[in-house]
N, C-alpha and C positions, 0 to 999 in steps of 0.2 A: 621360401621367400614369403619375404613380408610386405603386403599393399598397403599403404599409407590411405585410410578414407578422409578425405577432403572436401566431402560437403559438411557445412556445417548444418548442427539440426537447428530446426526453424524454432523459436522463439515464439511462447504464447502470448498473445497480447490481452490482457486483463483491463475488463470496461467494466465501470459503474454506469447503472442505468437506474436515476432517481424518478421515483414518484409521488409526483408533487402536484397534480391536474386533478386530484378528487373531485375537487369543486367545480371544475367545466363540465357543461354540459355535455351528457353522454351522446354521443354521435352513432347512429343506427343505419349507416351507408351499408350497402350490401356486400359492397367491397373491404372489407375490415384493412386488406393492404393499406388501403389509402388512409388510415387511420393512425394519426402520431399514438406510439404504444404506451406510453402513459394515459391515453386519451380513454375512458371507459367508454364501452359498447352496450352495458347493460349496469345499471345504479338503479337499486330500489331498496327503499326501507332504510338507509341508512342518512344521516346528515353529513352535507357536506362544507368544509369551513376550512379554509386556509392551509390547504393540504393535509387535512385528517379525516378520517373518518368517523362521527359520530356516531352517539343513539339518535335514532331517526324518529321519525313522526309518529303518533297512538293516539289512541280513543278512549276514553272512560265515561259513562254515566255523568251527564249534568251534573254539577256541584255549584251551589252559590251560597254567599252567606244569607242570613237572616235579619241583618241589618246593616246600615251603614256605618255604624260607629265600630264593629267588629268584621273587618276583613279579611283577619286571618283565618276563623274558622267558616269551614263549607257544609253545606248538607245536602246530599242528594236530593233534585226537583223530582217528588214523584207525581206520575203520569197518571191520566183518567184515559179509559181505553185501551185497545188489546196492540190498534195500529195508527201511528202517528202519519199524516197524510200530506199536511203542509203546517209551515210555520210561519210565523210574523214575529218582529220586534215593534215594540209600542212606547214612546214616553209621552206622559199625561200630565200637565202639570196641573195640580191638586191646589185649587184657588184656596180654597178653604183651610188647609194645610200649609200651603204658602210653601210649597215644594214640587218636585219633580219625583213623580214615580214611574218605573219601569218595570215592563210587564212581558212576556213571551205569552205570546197566543199561539194555539196550536187547531187543529182541524182531526178529528178521529173518525176512524170507522162507523160511529153510532151519529155521524152527522152532528156532533157538539163540537162547538167553536168553545173551546176552554181555554181560561187566561191566568197565569200565576203571575203575583207580584215577586220581582227575582229580590228585593232587597227587603223582605218582610217575613213574618212569623207564615208558615204558611200549612195552617192544620188541614184542608181541606183545598178543592180546586173550584175555583167559580166557572160554572156551565153555563151555556146557551143553547137550549135546542135548537136547532135551525131545520130549514124545509128542503135543503139540499140534498140532491141524490148525486150530483158532481162536485169535485173539488171547487171550491171557492177561490177567487181573487180576493187579495186583502193587502191593505193600503195604508199607510198613515197621511192624514191630511190635517190643515191647520187653517180654518176660517174664524176671522175677526178673533186672533190672538187664542182661538180656543182648540185643542187637540181634539182628534176624532180618528176612531180604526175604522176601516167600511172595506164591508164583503160584498161580492157580488159574485152571480153566477148565471147562466143561461137559463136553468131550471128553478128560479127563484128570486124573492123580492131582495132587494139592497139592505142590509142589515148594517146599523151603525151604532158603535159605542164610544162614551167619554162626553165630558162637559155638558153633564144633563141628560145625555140620548143614552138608550138601551132600548132601540125600536126597529121596526121595519118600516122602510118606504116604498109603498105599494107603486107609486108611478114614475120612479127613478131611474133611468137607464142604469142599463147593464155595465159597469166601469171594466174596463182589463186594466187599465193604467191611464194618469193621470197627473197634473202638474201645472203650477200658475205661471205664467210669464207675461212681460208687460200687460198688467192689470186684468188679462184675462185666464180663464182656466181652459186648460185642453185636455182632452180624453180618447182613449181608444174605446169601443164597448163592443159587447161580443155578439153583438148583430150587424155591426157595421163595419165587418173588416179591411173594408177599403176607403175607411172615412175616418175625418179626423173631426170630432165635434168639439166645438167651441161656445162660450157661451161670456159676453160680460159679467154676468151675474155669478161673483166669486164664492158664493153661497151655494156648493154642489148639493148640500142638502133641501134646496127648493127647484132643483131641474127638474125638467120634464120637455115634453116635446113641444111645447110651445114657447121656452125660450132659448133653447138651443139650435144651433145652424151645423152646417156639414160642410167640410172640404173635401171635396172626392177627389180621390188616386185612382186613374186608372190603366195607367201605364205597366210598363212590362217589369216593374221592380215588385210586383205582387202586394200583398196583405201588408197591413202595418201591426207591428206586434209591439211597439216601445216606444213611447214618448218621452222624453227630458228634457229640461231646462239645462242647458250646457254654456258656461264663455261664451254669455250674455244674446244668446241663439236659442232657437227652437229646434230639437232635433228629432227625425222619427227612424228609428229604423225598421227595415222593411226584409222581406224573406230574401229580395236580393239588391238591398241596396240602401243607402242612406239619404234622406232628404231634411233638407234645412229648410226652415219656415220663418219668413222675417214677416211682421206687421204694421202697418203705418197707419197708425193711432188715428191720424186727419181725415184719412181716406176709406178707412176702414178695409183696405184693398191688401192681399199679399203678396209678397214675391216669394218664389218656391225655385229652388236651387236643387240639382240631384248631384251631389259631391263624391256618391261613390254608386256603381254599377257592379256587382259579380256575375259571374254566369255560375255560381255556387251559392248553395244556401248559408244565409247566416242563421246559425242556431240561436232563437231567442234566449235559453237557458243559461248561453255563455258569455253574453251580455254584461260587462260589469264596470264599473269607474271606481279611479282612486282621485278624481278632482281634477286632476292634470288629465289625464287620458280615457277615454274608453276604450276597454279591450272586448275582442267577441273572436270567434272559430266560426270558420267556415269548411265546407267539406273537402278544401283546397290550401287550408292554411290557419295560421294565428295571426291577426293583426291590432294594431292601435291604432285609435282615432284623435286625432288633438282639436277637434273642433274646425280643420279647415283640409285635412289630408289624411289619408289613409296608408298606412305603411305596415307591409308584410314584417313579421318578427322569424326572421330563419333560424329558429332551432330544431334542426335535425329529430329531436325526440319526440315532437308532436306529432310526426308522421305516424310514429307507433300507434296513434288513436284510433279506433277500428268504427267503431259505432255512436254517433254523440247525441243522437237524438233526444236521450234521457239525461244530457247532461246537465251541470249547474253550477254555478261561479258566483264569486264574491271578493271583491278587494277587501283587503283586513290589514291595517297595520304594514302599508308601502308593500305587500304581496297580493298577488292574483291567484286566487285558488278555483282549481276545476276539477269536479268531480265526472269521471265518465269513464268509458270502456275502452280498455288497452290490448292490442295484441302483443303479447310479449316475445312469443315465440321460443320460448327458450324449453319447453317442455314440460314444464313445472306447475303445479298448481299450489296457489299460496290464500289461507284463510277464504274467502268467499267461494272461491274458484270450485271448491271441491265439494260445494254444500249439495245437499240432495235437491235443496228447492231452485237450483241452478243460480245466476247473479244475471243482474242487469248492467250495472256499474263494479268494477274493479279497482280502481285506483283513482289518485288524487294529485292531482301535479300542484306543484308551489312553485310559481314564475316571480323571482324577485324584481321587482321594476327599477333597483339600484344597480343591482351586480348583474342582472341580466341570466343568475342562474336558476337552474330548474332542479327540484329535488322531487321524489315519487315516492309515496305510500301504495305499497300495495296489498290487496286482500280484504277490503272494506266495500262493501257495497252502498257505498251514499246517495239516496234520493233526491236530498235537499241539504245546500249550505247555507247559513244565516249567521249572518253578524250583530253579537249583541254589544253595539256600543254605550258607555256610558262614564262618567266619569268616575268611578269605584273599581270596576271590574271586569274591562272586556274581555268577551270571551268570543270563538268562532264553535258556533255548535252546528250540528247536522243530523238529520233522522234518515233511516235507510229502508231499504228493500228487503223482501226476503226474512231472513233468519232474527235482525235485531228490528222490525218492523214497530215494534212497543218501545222502542227504546229512542230518547235523545240524548246524543254524545256531544262531546266537548273534545277540540282537540287539542293534544297535548304532546310532550316532547320526551315521553316515555318509554319508547317502542315497542308498547304494548299495544293491543285491540282489544277491549275488556278483560284485560288479565293476563291474555296468552301471549307471549313473545312473538313478536315478527321475526320472521327469517330475512337475512338483510343480506345482499349481493353487491357486490362491486366486479366488474369483468374488463379484465382489457383487450385489444385484438390480436389475434395472432398475427404476430409481426415478426418483421426481419430486422426489426430496428436501425432501420439503414443501411444495414450489412450485406445488402445483397443476400447469394445463397450461399454464402461460406458457411460453414458447420460450425454451431455455436453449441457453448456446454455453460448451462449456469451450476458453477462450482457453488453458490451460496446467496443468499437474502439475508436481510438484515430486516427487522421488526420491532417497532415499540409499540407494546399491546396493554393494555389494563384490563382487556376482556377475554374471554375465550373465544377463538377463531379459529377455521379451517383457511389453509391456503394450498390452492390448487395448482400446481405448475405443471403447464404440458405442451408437447410439441404435437406435430406431426406425427412422431414416432411413437410417443410414450405420455404418458402422465403418472404424477406422484402427489400424493396429499398429505400434508403436513399440519397436527393438529396445536395448536398453540395453546397454552396456558398463561393466563396475566401475568406479567414483573414489570415491573418500576422501571427497568433497564431497556436498553438497547440489544435484542438479541440477536444472535447470528446464527442461521441454519444451514448446514451443508444440504445439497440437495445433489448434483451429478447426474441433469439429465441433460440428453443434449439433443440436437435438432437443427434445421433451417431456419424454422420460425418458432416462435415460443408466445404463451399466451397465461396470463396470471387472473386466478380468480380468488376473491377473499370472501368467504362467508361465515356468519356468528347468527348466535341465535341469544344472546347474550347483551348487557348494556355495557358502555363504555367506549375507548376510544381509539383508533390505531394508525399510526406515524411512523416516518423514519422507514421508508417501505424503499427498499434498494436492492436491484438484483444483479450481483457481480458476474460478469459473463466473460469466458475466454472465447478466445477466436482465433485458429490458427491460419 
């Protein structure tokens, strides 16, 4: 006797899952199941552009032209000293030559203030032996149409360079930050961290205790760290808040408005402005300030920042750059993280203020960021802690740090792809890559690695891995581009 099997075999459902959110800010939520399958949870040393992974940021020794008439040929800027401790940029109008000259100033371990003309032959560095035993504060300043570079520290006299000056000022206050506003000069000094110093005399080369006055702040917002003239007002960034100061020229009185108070410390090194907003970091998040309101920018990846005491930030070409220390929590060591000297910072966050996207360069210990802005060739430069303390570098898109390829990683969450607990099988995946890369497909059961060689066409790779949750990781040590990545999965 024969029995007829009336049960119909179940058909496999084949689904294609497109990975096109490479440029979305990585989501570092503790529960990966809540993260969309194609939104990265780890991403560094790749650049993210319109659904593609491309060669990320890199660093090389600073190179500049030696003439404004030949900007194509660049030459390494040779440095004086074995450790670069601080840098400044300076634009000085040379009246005799009727031209603006652009300088890089820096302070080295021998207490020398060194300056280099960025668009001129550089047979040797110009140096001034200072009497500072601590790193000075430097600022450029214009008085009566003349440009000056001013240096100050607690342990030495103020030094001035420019417009006929190359001298120390014996009686001048030790300036930390200053700006012009409403026909007055406002400054913060190293010796009066709770006071705003001001004077009607806009020539700070003539300042002394007899011609300056103090506006004291003794409230709970703490020390004064930076003063700026922004959107027609004077703003003071303090340890735990932002204060606006308005002056009434007729009475000489001031109106003081406390616009923001935080229970979290505002890191002075993180404060940077792009002209429209001021961005800063506190111990509880990343913020923007437009002159009236403070807004928290909710980017999960900023929660990765571990220690920000030694951070440095600058705005450059519509992006906010932040050098800081990050806890990546992937068990790997990249670049400076494996140094015998240790590291202070290990990452550079790049926040695009227009697209709100974030890219991360990992493995470089940056001490300070500086924008060299000029009409000819602007660059973002940096000096370093530990292994590269003798160098000044410039940011590139080479994907290498001083000639060494960065290790690039993009990783998705361990996801059920919104299909619940059904068993899934990754039949294959597609990828277009003109760079060498590894693709790791893993589940709660197993893991498989596929080595991808460069091709101009879309490749289809068989996989065969099963699981209820699937994770994708793409790694590379080369330059190029990856796109058209799709998972083809079957579900019973």
